[in-house]
MIPA-45679 format. One record per residue (C-alpha): chain; x, y, z. Coordinates in steps of 0.1 Angstrom, whole numbers, plus 5000, padded with zeros to 4 digits. Last residue first. Layout:
<loros>
+-------+------+------+------+
! kette !    x !    y !    z !
+-------+------+------+------+
!     A !    X !    Y !    Z !
...
+-------+------+------+------+
</loros>
This chain:
<loros>
+-------+------+------+------+
! kette !    x !    y !    z !
+-------+------+------+------+
!     A ! 4644 ! 5904 ! 6653 !
!     A ! 4609 ! 5920 ! 6656 !
!     A ! 4589 ! 5933 ! 6623 !
!     A ! 4564 ! 5950 ! 6623 !
!     A ! 4582 ! 5983 ! 6615 !
!     A ! 4589 ! 5968 ! 6584 !
!     A ! 4560 ! 5958 ! 6575 !
!     A ! 4537 ! 5931 ! 6568 !
!     A ! 4511 ! 5915 ! 6555 !
!     A ! 4523 ! 5922 ! 6519 !
!     A ! 4550 ! 5895 ! 6525 !
!     A ! 4523 ! 5868 ! 6530 !
!     A ! 4528 ! 5840 ! 6549 !
!     A ! 4535 ! 5851 ! 6583 !
!     A ! 4535 ! 5822 ! 6608 !
!     A ! 4517 ! 5831 ! 6636 !
!     A ! 4531 ! 5829 ! 6672 !
!     A ! 4511 ! 5855 ! 6684 !
!     A ! 4542 ! 5878 ! 6681 !
!     A ! 4540 ! 5870 ! 6642 !
!     A ! 4563 ! 5839 ! 6628 !
!     A ! 4584 ! 5845 ! 6600 !
!     A ! 4601 ! 5812 ! 6584 !
!     A ! 4628 ! 5819 ! 6566 !
!     A ! 4649 ! 5814 ! 6535 !
!     A ! 4678 ! 5829 ! 6525 !
!     A ! 4700 ! 5795 ! 6511 !
!     A ! 4715 ! 5787 ! 6543 !
!     A ! 4675 ! 5787 ! 6554 !
!     A ! 4668 ! 5761 ! 6530 !
!     A ! 4696 ! 5744 ! 6538 !
!     A ! 4680 ! 5743 ! 6577 !
!     A ! 4647 ! 5731 ! 6564 !
!     A ! 4673 ! 5697 ! 6553 !
!     A ! 4662 ! 5680 ! 6520 !
!     A ! 4692 ! 5685 ! 6503 !
!     A ! 4711 ! 5678 ! 6533 !
!     A ! 4691 ! 5646 ! 6543 !
!     A ! 4694 ! 5632 ! 6505 !
!     A ! 4733 ! 5640 ! 6509 !
!     A ! 4739 ! 5622 ! 6541 !
!     A ! 4714 ! 5592 ! 6525 !
!     A ! 4738 ! 5596 ! 6496 !
!     A ! 4771 ! 5600 ! 6520 !
!     A ! 4755 ! 5571 ! 6542 !
!     A ! 4757 ! 5549 ! 6510 !
!     A ! 4792 ! 5555 ! 6502 !
!     A ! 4805 ! 5546 ! 6534 !
!     A ! 4781 ! 5515 ! 6534 !
!     A ! 4796 ! 5502 ! 6503 !
!     A ! 4832 ! 5506 ! 6512 !
!     A ! 4825 ! 5494 ! 6548 !
!     A ! 4812 ! 5465 ! 6529 !
!     A ! 4842 ! 5464 ! 6501 !
!     A ! 4866 ! 5461 ! 6532 !
!     A ! 4848 ! 5438 ! 6550 !
!     A ! 4848 ! 5419 ! 6519 !
!     A ! 4886 ! 5423 ! 6513 !
!     A ! 4895 ! 5423 ! 6546 !
!     A ! 4879 ! 5389 ! 6548 !
!     A ! 4893 ! 5373 ! 6517 !
!     A ! 4929 ! 5377 ! 6528 !
!     A ! 4921 ! 5363 ! 6562 !
!     A ! 4902 ! 5331 ! 6543 !
!     A ! 4940 ! 5334 ! 6519 !
!     A ! 4959 ! 5335 ! 6555 !
!     A ! 4938 ! 5306 ! 6566 !
!     A ! 4943 ! 5285 ! 6540 !
!     A ! 4979 ! 5288 ! 6535 !
!     A ! 4983 ! 5280 ! 6571 !
!     A ! 4960 ! 5250 ! 6567 !
!     A ! 4982 ! 5240 ! 6539 !
!     A ! 5012 ! 5246 ! 6553 !
!     A ! 5002 ! 5225 ! 6587 !
!     A ! 5013 ! 5193 ! 6579 !
!     A ! 5046 ! 5208 ! 6561 !
!     A ! 5058 ! 5220 ! 6598 !
!     A ! 5058 ! 5184 ! 6604 !
!     A ! 5092 ! 5181 ! 6582 !
!     A ! 5107 ! 5144 ! 6590 !
!     A ! 5073 ! 5136 ! 6604 !
!     A ! 5047 ! 5143 ! 6578 !
!     A ! 5070 ! 5136 ! 6558 !
!     A ! 5068 ! 5104 ! 6558 !
!     A ! 5099 ! 5082 ! 6570 !
!     A ! 5089 ! 5075 ! 6608 !
!     A ! 5052 ! 5060 ! 6591 !
!     A ! 5075 ! 5039 ! 6568 !
!     A ! 5095 ! 5029 ! 6596 !
!     A ! 5069 ! 5018 ! 6621 !
!     A ! 5050 ! 4998 ! 6596 !
!     A ! 5084 ! 4981 ! 6587 !
!     A ! 5089 ! 4973 ! 6621 !
!     A ! 5054 ! 4962 ! 6622 !
!     A ! 5056 ! 4935 ! 6598 !
!     A ! 5090 ! 4927 ! 6614 !
!     A ! 5069 ! 4918 ! 6643 !
!     A ! 5045 ! 4900 ! 6627 !
!     A ! 5065 ! 4877 ! 6607 !
!     A ! 5090 ! 4872 ! 6643 !
!     A ! 5060 ! 4859 ! 6660 !
!     A ! 5048 ! 4840 ! 6631 !
!     A ! 5078 ! 4826 ! 6628 !
!     A ! 5084 ! 4815 ! 6669 !
!     A ! 5045 ! 4803 ! 6665 !
!     A ! 5055 ! 4779 ! 6641 !
!     A ! 5085 ! 4763 ! 6658 !
!     A ! 5064 ! 4762 ! 6690 !
!     A ! 5037 ! 4743 ! 6668 !
!     A ! 5069 ! 4723 ! 6657 !
!     A ! 5082 ! 4719 ! 6689 !
!     A ! 5048 ! 4708 ! 6704 !
!     A ! 5042 ! 4687 ! 6679 !
!     A ! 5075 ! 4671 ! 6681 !
!     A ! 5073 ! 4668 ! 6713 !
!     A ! 5035 ! 4653 ! 6713 !
!     A ! 5052 ! 4625 ! 6688 !
!     A ! 5079 ! 4613 ! 6709 !
!     A ! 5055 ! 4611 ! 6740 !
!     A ! 5028 ! 4587 ! 6717 !
!     A ! 4994 ! 4594 ! 6725 !
!     A ! 4973 ! 4572 ! 6749 !
!     A ! 4946 ! 4546 ! 6741 !
!     A ! 4952 ! 4538 ! 6706 !
!     A ! 4984 ! 4523 ! 6705 !
!     A ! 4978 ! 4506 ! 6740 !
!     A ! 4951 ! 4489 ! 6725 !
!     A ! 4969 ! 4480 ! 6696 !
!     A ! 4994 ! 4462 ! 6713 !
!     A ! 4958 ! 4441 ! 6732 !
!     A ! 4957 ! 4434 ! 6692 !
!     A ! 4926 ! 4446 ! 6667 !
!     A ! 4914 ! 4475 ! 6687 !
!     A ! 4880 ! 4481 ! 6690 !
!     A ! 4863 ! 4510 ! 6705 !
!     A ! 4837 ! 4530 ! 6721 !
!     A ! 4825 ! 4489 ! 6728 !
!     A ! 4794 ! 4474 ! 6717 !
!     A ! 4804 ! 4464 ! 6688 !
!     A ! 4837 ! 4449 ! 6697 !
!     A ! 4817 ! 4431 ! 6724 !
!     A ! 4798 ! 4409 ! 6697 !
!     A ! 4837 ! 4389 ! 6691 !
!     A ! 4854 ! 4390 ! 6660 !
!     A ! 4886 ! 4376 ! 6653 !
!     A ! 4909 ! 4385 ! 6622 !
!     A ! 4926 ! 4413 ! 6636 !
!     A ! 4935 ! 4388 ! 6667 !
!     A ! 4921 ! 4382 ! 6699 !
!     A ! 4901 ! 4402 ! 6721 !
!     A ! 4912 ! 4442 ! 6722 !
!     A ! 4881 ! 4462 ! 6735 !
!     A ! 4883 ! 4490 ! 6746 !
!     A ! 4856 ! 4513 ! 6768 !
!     A ! 4850 ! 4546 ! 6774 !
!     A ! 4834 ! 4550 ! 6810 !
!     A ! 4796 ! 4554 ! 6809 !
!     A ! 4795 ! 4514 ! 6805 !
!     A ! 4760 ! 4507 ! 6794 !
!     A ! 4771 ! 4489 ! 6761 !
!     A ! 4801 ! 4474 ! 6778 !
!     A ! 4772 ! 4457 ! 6804 !
!     A ! 4749 ! 4447 ! 6776 !
!     A ! 4778 ! 4430 ! 6755 !
!     A ! 4790 ! 4411 ! 6787 !
!     A ! 4749 ! 4398 ! 6796 !
!     A ! 4746 ! 4384 ! 6759 !
!     A ! 4783 ! 4367 ! 6758 !
!     A ! 4798 ! 4372 ! 6727 !
!     A ! 4833 ! 4380 ! 6753 !
!     A ! 4825 ! 4340 ! 6760 !
!     A ! 4828 ! 4327 ! 6729 !
!     A ! 4864 ! 4337 ! 6730 !
!     A ! 4878 ! 4299 ! 6733 !
!     A ! 4852 ! 4288 ! 6708 !
!     A ! 4860 ! 4306 ! 6679 !
!     A ! 4898 ! 4303 ! 6684 !
!     A ! 4922 ! 4321 ! 6702 !
!     A ! 4942 ! 4354 ! 6702 !
!     A ! 4954 ! 4372 ! 6731 !
!     A ! 4929 ! 4389 ! 6756 !
!     A ! 4922 ! 4425 ! 6766 !
!     A ! 4893 ! 4446 ! 6776 !
!     A ! 4905 ! 4477 ! 6780 !
!     A ! 4889 ! 4509 ! 6803 !
!     A ! 4894 ! 4543 ! 6796 !
!     A ! 4896 ! 4575 ! 6826 !
!     A ! 4896 ! 4554 ! 6858 !
!     A ! 4896 ! 4577 ! 6887 !
!     A ! 4863 ! 4580 ! 6892 !
!     A ! 4860 ! 4539 ! 6900 !
!     A ! 4819 ! 4532 ! 6888 !
!     A ! 4833 ! 4518 ! 6855 !
!     A ! 4862 ! 4501 ! 6869 !
!     A ! 4837 ! 4477 ! 6889 !
!     A ! 4814 ! 4474 ! 6862 !
!     A ! 4835 ! 4462 ! 6839 !
!     A ! 4854 ! 4437 ! 6861 !
!     A ! 4818 ! 4417 ! 6874 !
!     A ! 4808 ! 4418 ! 6836 !
!     A ! 4842 ! 4403 ! 6827 !
!     A ! 4838 ! 4379 ! 6858 !
!     A ! 4807 ! 4370 ! 6850 !
!     A ! 4807 ! 4362 ! 6810 !
!     A ! 4840 ! 4344 ! 6820 !
!     A ! 4834 ! 4322 ! 6844 !
!     A ! 4818 ! 4297 ! 6819 !
!     A ! 4855 ! 4290 ! 6797 !
!     A ! 4875 ! 4315 ! 6787 !
!     A ! 4882 ! 4350 ! 6799 !
!     A ! 4886 ! 4344 ! 6833 !
!     A ! 4891 ! 4376 ! 6854 !
!     A ! 4921 ! 4401 ! 6869 !
!     A ! 4916 ! 4435 ! 6876 !
!     A ! 4943 ! 4461 ! 6869 !
!     A ! 4943 ! 4496 ! 6874 !
!     A ! 4970 ! 4514 ! 6858 !
!     A ! 4986 ! 4548 ! 6857 !
!     A ! 4999 ! 4573 ! 6828 !
!     A ! 5028 ! 4595 ! 6830 !
!     A ! 5049 ! 4571 ! 6806 !
!     A ! 5030 ! 4576 ! 6778 !
!     A ! 5047 ! 4559 ! 6744 !
!     A ! 5067 ! 4531 ! 6762 !
!     A ! 5049 ! 4530 ! 6795 !
!     A ! 5013 ! 4520 ! 6771 !
!     A ! 5036 ! 4498 ! 6752 !
!     A ! 5049 ! 4478 ! 6780 !
!     A ! 5016 ! 4476 ! 6805 !
!     A ! 4994 ! 4463 ! 6772 !
!     A ! 5018 ! 4439 ! 6764 !
!     A ! 5023 ! 4427 ! 6795 !
!     A ! 4985 ! 4426 ! 6801 !
!     A ! 4979 ! 4406 ! 6769 !
!     A ! 5005 ! 4379 ! 6778 !
!     A ! 4984 ! 4371 ! 6804 !
!     A ! 4994 ! 4367 ! 6839 !
!     A ! 4963 ! 4365 ! 6857 !
!     A ! 4934 ! 4370 ! 6825 !
!     A ! 4925 ! 4405 ! 6818 !
!     A ! 4906 ! 4434 ! 6823 !
!     A ! 4927 ! 4469 ! 6823 !
!     A ! 4911 ! 4500 ! 6836 !
!     A ! 4936 ! 4526 ! 6826 !
!     A ! 4945 ! 4565 ! 6848 !
!     A ! 4956 ! 4594 ! 6833 !
!     A ! 4945 ! 4599 ! 6802 !
!     A ! 4957 ! 4624 ! 6773 !
!     A ! 4936 ! 4622 ! 6746 !
!     A ! 4903 ! 4609 ! 6761 !
!     A ! 4885 ! 4582 ! 6743 !
!     A ! 4852 ! 4594 ! 6728 !
!     A ! 4820 ! 4577 ! 6737 !
!     A ! 4799 ! 4558 ! 6713 !
!     A ! 4759 ! 4556 ! 6718 !
!     A ! 4756 ! 4579 ! 6682 !
!     A ! 4777 ! 4548 ! 6666 !
!     A ! 4744 ! 4524 ! 6673 !
!     A ! 4762 ! 4494 ! 6689 !
!     A ! 4734 ! 4491 ! 6716 !
!     A ! 4704 ! 4500 ! 6691 !
!     A ! 4679 ! 4476 ! 6705 !
!     A ! 4682 ! 4466 ! 6670 !
!     A ! 4716 ! 4459 ! 6673 !
!     A ! 4711 ! 4441 ! 6700 !
!     A ! 4688 ! 4412 ! 6683 !
!     A ! 4708 ! 4412 ! 6653 !
!     A ! 4739 ! 4404 ! 6671 !
!     A ! 4717 ! 4373 ! 6692 !
!     A ! 4707 ! 4356 ! 6660 !
!     A ! 4741 ! 4363 ! 6649 !
!     A ! 4755 ! 4346 ! 6679 !
!     A ! 4730 ! 4317 ! 6679 !
!     A ! 4739 ! 4310 ! 6642 !
!     A ! 4777 ! 4306 ! 6653 !
!     A ! 4764 ! 4281 ! 6677 !
!     A ! 4743 ! 4261 ! 6658 !
!     A ! 4771 ! 4259 ! 6629 !
!     A ! 4754 ! 4268 ! 6596 !
!     A ! 4742 ! 4236 ! 6576 !
!     A ! 4754 ! 4196 ! 6566 !
!     A ! 4792 ! 4206 ! 6546 !
!     A ! 4811 ! 4179 ! 6533 !
!     A ! 4849 ! 4176 ! 6540 !
!     A ! 4874 ! 4145 ! 6526 !
!     A ! 4912 ! 4134 ! 6527 !
!     A ! 4914 ! 4142 ! 6564 !
!     A ! 4942 ! 4128 ! 6587 !
!     A ! 4929 ! 4137 ! 6624 !
!     A ! 4958 ! 4137 ! 6645 !
!     A ! 4975 ! 4126 ! 6677 !
!     A ! 5012 ! 4138 ! 6692 !
!     A ! 5038 ! 4116 ! 6698 !
!     A ! 5059 ! 4147 ! 6697 !
!     A ! 5086 ! 4131 ! 6667 !
!     A ! 5063 ! 4104 ! 6662 !
!     A ! 5036 ! 4120 ! 6644 !
!     A ! 5002 ! 4092 ! 6657 !
!     A ! 4976 ! 4090 ! 6626 !
!     A ! 4937 ! 4090 ! 6632 !
!     A ! 4921 ! 4083 ! 6597 !
!     A ! 4899 ! 4106 ! 6575 !
!     A ! 4864 ! 4115 ! 6566 !
!     A ! 4850 ! 4149 ! 6572 !
!     A ! 4815 ! 4163 ! 6580 !
!     A ! 4809 ! 4195 ! 6583 !
!     A ! 4788 ! 4222 ! 6603 !
!     A ! 4803 ! 4259 ! 6596 !
!     A ! 4810 ! 4283 ! 6621 !
!     A ! 4845 ! 4294 ! 6611 !
!     A ! 4845 ! 4286 ! 6576 !
!     A ! 4846 ! 4264 ! 6539 !
!     A ! 4852 ! 4276 ! 6507 !
!     A ! 4889 ! 4260 ! 6510 !
!     A ! 4879 ! 4231 ! 6525 !
!     A ! 4879 ! 4211 ! 6494 !
!     A ! 4911 ! 4222 ! 6479 !
!     A ! 4930 ! 4217 ! 6509 !
!     A ! 4918 ! 4181 ! 6509 !
!     A ! 4934 ! 4176 ! 6479 !
!     A ! 4970 ! 4193 ! 6492 !
!     A ! 4975 ! 4174 ! 6526 !
!     A ! 4950 ! 4176 ! 6556 !
!     A ! 4946 ! 4178 ! 6589 !
!     A ! 4925 ! 4178 ! 6616 !
!     A ! 4922 ! 4185 ! 6654 !
!     A ! 4901 ! 4175 ! 6677 !
!     A ! 4872 ! 4192 ! 6702 !
!     A ! 4856 ! 4185 ! 6733 !
!     A ! 4827 ! 4212 ! 6750 !
!     A ! 4799 ! 4186 ! 6741 !
!     A ! 4768 ! 4194 ! 6719 !
!     A ! 4780 ! 4198 ! 6683 !
!     A ! 4818 ! 4189 ! 6692 !
!     A ! 4842 ! 4208 ! 6681 !
!     A ! 4866 ! 4209 ! 6652 !
!     A ! 4897 ! 4232 ! 6650 !
!     A ! 4912 ! 4229 ! 6616 !
!     A ! 4944 ! 4229 ! 6598 !
!     A ! 4956 ! 4231 ! 6560 !
!     A ! 4988 ! 4212 ! 6543 !
!     A ! 5000 ! 4221 ! 6505 !
!     A ! 4983 ! 4249 ! 6489 !
!     A ! 4987 ! 4270 ! 6525 !
!     A ! 4965 ! 4296 ! 6540 !
!     A ! 4936 ! 4267 ! 6546 !
!     A ! 4939 ! 4274 ! 6579 !
!     A ! 4905 ! 4267 ! 6602 !
!     A ! 4891 ! 4275 ! 6637 !
!     A ! 4862 ! 4266 ! 6650 !
!     A ! 4846 ! 4244 ! 6624 !
!     A ! 4812 ! 4223 ! 6637 !
!     A ! 4810 ! 4187 ! 6644 !
!     A ! 4807 ! 4154 ! 6625 !
!     A ! 4834 ! 4126 ! 6617 !
!     A ! 4833 ! 4102 ! 6591 !
!     A ! 4857 ! 4071 ! 6599 !
!     A ! 4890 ! 4052 ! 6585 !
!     A ! 4902 ! 4022 ! 6603 !
!     A ! 4925 ! 4018 ! 6629 !
!     A ! 4954 ! 3997 ! 6623 !
!     A ! 4979 ! 4032 ! 6622 !
!     A ! 4966 ! 4038 ! 6652 !
!     A ! 4984 ! 4007 ! 6666 !
!     A ! 5018 ! 4013 ! 6650 !
!     A ! 5021 ! 4054 ! 6655 !
!     A ! 5016 ! 4041 ! 6697 !
!     A ! 5045 ! 4018 ! 6691 !
!     A ! 5066 ! 4041 ! 6672 !
!     A ! 5058 ! 4065 ! 6697 !
!     A ! 5070 ! 4046 ! 6728 !
!     A ! 5100 ! 4029 ! 6707 !
!     A ! 5111 ! 4065 ! 6707 !
!     A ! 5105 ! 4070 ! 6741 !
!     A ! 5129 ! 4047 ! 6753 !
!     A ! 5116 ! 4014 ! 6765 !
!     A ! 5121 ! 4006 ! 6802 !
!     A ! 5147 ! 3976 ! 6814 !
!     A ! 5154 ! 3983 ! 6852 !
!     A ! 5123 ! 4003 ! 6857 !
!     A ! 5105 ! 3971 ! 6840 !
!     A ! 5091 ! 3962 ! 6810 !
!     A ! 5075 ! 3929 ! 6801 !
!     A ! 5039 ! 3941 ! 6803 !
!     A ! 5044 ! 3965 ! 6773 !
!     A ! 5055 ! 3936 ! 6748 !
!     A ! 5088 ! 3933 ! 6731 !
!     A ! 5113 ! 3939 ! 6757 !
!     A ! 5146 ! 3954 ! 6745 !
!     A ! 5175 ! 3932 ! 6743 !
!     A ! 5168 ! 3922 ! 6709 !
!     A ! 5165 ! 3959 ! 6696 !
!     A ! 5200 ! 3962 ! 6705 !
!     A ! 5205 ! 3992 ! 6739 !
!     A ! 5219 ! 4024 ! 6735 !
!     A ! 5240 ! 4032 ! 6762 !
!     A ! 5228 ! 4055 ! 6790 !
!     A ! 5238 ! 4033 ! 6816 !
!     A ! 5279 ! 4037 ! 6802 !
!     A ! 5273 ! 4069 ! 6798 !
!     A ! 5278 ! 4073 ! 6838 !
!     A ! 5306 ! 4052 ! 6841 !
!     A ! 5322 ! 4069 ! 6807 !
!     A ! 5314 ! 4106 ! 6820 !
!     A ! 5333 ! 4095 ! 6853 !
!     A ! 5366 ! 4080 ! 6834 !
!     A ! 5365 ! 4107 ! 6806 !
!     A ! 5342 ! 4108 ! 6780 !
!     A ! 5364 ! 4107 ! 6746 !
!     A ! 5344 ! 4082 ! 6729 !
!     A ! 5311 ! 4103 ! 6739 !
!     A ! 5285 ! 4080 ! 6749 !
!     A ! 5253 ! 4077 ! 6730 !
!     A ! 5226 ! 4102 ! 6726 !
!     A ! 5189 ! 4096 ! 6730 !
!     A ! 5161 ! 4091 ! 6702 !
!     A ! 5161 ! 4054 ! 6700 !
!     A ! 5167 ! 4049 ! 6663 !
!     A ! 5182 ! 4082 ! 6657 !
!     A ! 5203 ! 4082 ! 6681 !
!     A ! 5223 ! 4118 ! 6689 !
!     A ! 5263 ! 4112 ! 6693 !
!     A ! 5273 ! 4132 ! 6725 !
+-------+------+------+------+
</loros>
């Protein structure tokens, strides 16, 4: 098949078979003069090709005049110098328009931010390949900060003043959760990202998923109810509020005061994973932990089983090294004790004491001998003195004590005669 660049459909192959040729004949491109000139002239048998419709839309829109448009920037991308994109939201209605611009416009819009109120000048245009309407801008001017952004900023200051964002109120996440509560949209990619990445890192965990609107007017009430439901479940160890990326307007529900208060009041540790890394909502400030994406939340709420096994292996290796080192050290100490002379020749331990005892006995014998000798000498001296002073000694030398018959001691020899003395 050959593609017809003029009308955007395929022409039949020249080598097509009989059946293919018959079918292809109906799809044969028609000459421009064979096509209806006006839309009211088209019929089921003679329609306009898509390329013709798209081109006619383009030609019609091209005749529209340029205009100034007022609104609030809810999304802006000016990263490329050659082209940039803005999503402009009506100040009062829930209506947005896509704005694009080229190099000069990018230079003017590079200092604008999400939430700014602006007026933009440009012209509508149809991109023929997708038949997509866009507003091609050539000028942009600031007219003040966006009302919505200002309201959120005021709410942030109010809740911060009440202490809802204080670090001391944050609850630490469990290191090894057994059950994770997940709040997300039904069939959302965020749900698959969280569950897949958690199971890859920590397969032992279970999930309790609560689906809720994550955009629009039902978003705040659904998220509040989901948080309260999971917080009341004693099996849930940690809660993740997950949503993929979106514009400032899409994520506005997560800056709702009720959502922020429910998050701050939640006793179960709660992780916010709303939008991408550059997106910030008030739930991020009230949550116990903020993750840049749902995938990042999965990595933060559970450990990596491979890392845990590696930590265990390292710890066991360290324990083994320390135990072996301690045993080796004790063996060296024991060997040192065993090689001491006190154990190889234990009698040497007694030799100093034996010498002390021998010397003591010797000293005691000498001392006692001296005492006995001194005592004997003293006794001899006293005996000699007593002997010398003893009356018997005097009598032994020839002296006597004479008594008369009446028992009176005679002290004068003249007073007696031999005849008067009796033996």
